[in-house]
C-alpha positions in Angstrom: 47.8 -82.4 -85.9 50.9 -83.9 -87.6 53.3 -81.2 -88.8 53.2 -82.7 -92.3 49.5 -81.9 -92.4 50.1 -78.3 -91.3 52.8 -77.9 -94.0 50.4 -79.2 -96.7 47.7 -76.7 -95.6 50.2 -73.9 -95.6 51.5 -74.8 -99.1 48.0 -75.0 -100.4 47.3 -71.5 -99.1 50.5 -70.2 -100.7 49.7 -71.5 -104.2 46.0 -70.6 -104.2 44.9 -67.6 -106.2 47.9 -67.4 -108.5 47.4 -65.3 -111.7 47.4 -68.3 -114.0 45.5 -70.9 -112.0 43.3 -68.8 -109.7 41.2 -70.9 -107.3 41.6 -74.1 -109.3 43.9 -75.7 -106.6 43.2 -78.9 -104.8 45.0 -81.6 -102.9 45.4 -85.0 -104.6 42.7 -84.5 -107.2 42.4 -85.0 -110.9 40.8 -82.1 -112.6 38.1 -82.4 -115.3 38.9 -80.6 -118.5 36.7 -77.6 -117.8 38.6 -76.6 -114.7 41.9 -75.9 -116.3 44.5 -74.4 -115.9 44.8 -75.9 -112.4 47.2 -77.1 -109.7 47.1 -80.2 -107.6 49.2 -80.7 -104.5 50.4 -84.1 -103.4 52.3 -85.2 -100.4 55.2 -87.6 -101.0 57.8 -89.3 -98.7 58.4 -87.8 -95.3 61.9 -89.0 -94.6 63.8 -88.6 -91.4 67.0 -86.7 -91.9 68.3 -86.4 -88.4 67.2 -87.6 -85.0 68.6 -86.4 -81.7 67.7 -86.9 -78.0 65.2 -84.0 -78.2 63.9 -83.6 -81.8 63.5 -85.1 -85.3 64.4 -83.3 -88.5 62.4 -84.4 -91.6 62.2 -83.8 -95.3 58.7 -83.8 -96.7 58.5 -84.3 -100.4 55.8 -81.9 -101.8 54.7 -82.1 -105.4 52.8 -79.4 -107.1 51.3 -80.5 -110.4 50.3 -78.0 -113.1 47.5 -79.0 -115.5 46.7 -77.0 -118.7 44.5 -77.4 -121.7 45.5 -75.5 -124.8 45.8 -76.1 -128.5 49.2 -74.5 -128.7 52.0 -73.1 -126.5 51.6 -75.7 -123.7 55.2 -75.1 -122.6 54.7 -71.3 -122.4 51.7 -71.7 -120.1 53.4 -74.4 -118.0 56.5 -72.3 -117.6 54.4 -69.3 -116.4 52.7 -71.5 -113.8 56.1 -72.9 -112.7 57.4 -69.4 -112.2 54.4 -68.3 -110.1 54.5 -71.5 -108.0 58.3 -71.1 -107.4 57.9 -67.4 -106.4 55.0 -68.2 -104.1 56.9 -71.0 -102.2 60.2 -69.3 -102.1 58.9 -65.9 -100.9 58.9 -67.3 -97.4 60.9 -70.5 -97.0 59.1 -71.2 -93.7 55.7 -71.1 -95.4 54.6 -69.1 -92.4 55.3 -71.9 -89.9 58.0 -71.5 -87.2 59.0 -75.2 -87.4 60.0 -75.2 -91.1 63.8 -75.0 -91.6 63.9 -74.6 -95.3 62.0 -75.0 -98.6 64.2 -76.4 -101.4 63.3 -76.7 -105.0 64.6 -80.1 -106.2 63.6 -80.0 -109.9 60.6 -80.2 -112.2 59.6 -83.1 -114.4 59.3 -82.8 -118.1 56.0 -81.7 -119.5 53.6 -84.6 -120.3 50.7 -84.5 -122.8 47.7 -86.7 -123.2 44.5 -86.8 -125.2 43.5 -86.1 -128.7 43.1 -82.9 -130.9 41.2 -80.3 -128.9 41.2 -82.4 -125.8 44.9 -82.4 -125.2 45.9 -81.9 -121.6 49.4 -80.8 -120.5 50.8 -81.7 -117.1 54.1 -80.9 -115.3 55.3 -81.8 -111.8 57.3 -79.4 -109.6 59.1 -81.0 -106.7 60.0 -79.4 -103.4 61.5 -80.7 -100.2 60.3 -79.0 -97.1 62.7 -79.5 -94.2 61.1 -79.3 -90.7 61.5 -80.3 -87.1 59.3 -81.8 -84.5 59.7 -83.2 -81.0 61.1 -86.7 -80.5 57.9 -87.9 -78.9 55.2 -86.1 -80.9 55.2 -85.3 -84.6 52.6 -82.6 -84.0 54.8 -80.7 -81.6 
């Protein structure tokens, strides 16, 4: 299995069962309004940072997206979710995988809102770079 896939599985496990979002966590999925608050996990660019004769260092862009539905205090709930996600991912920068070199928070997008009246949905993207290493000849090793 490609190490990027192993990382995504590990990150998903780390952000599952947070106090605010519970088990409402999926990869690359849009949530219906009745499953909120929730998180989605998306894989972004997987850039090569360094290549040697024996290994390749990469930076995997990982996006965690918070989704909330409230009539008031969207920012408060989004900030609580952001705090819980940050703590979960920074508690162990290796995400439990021996080939991860670091987990770096690179910033969060501004809150976005869509919908009307009681159907307003708030969303905010949290961005992390996960630096990892694999062999020169096999991205799964």
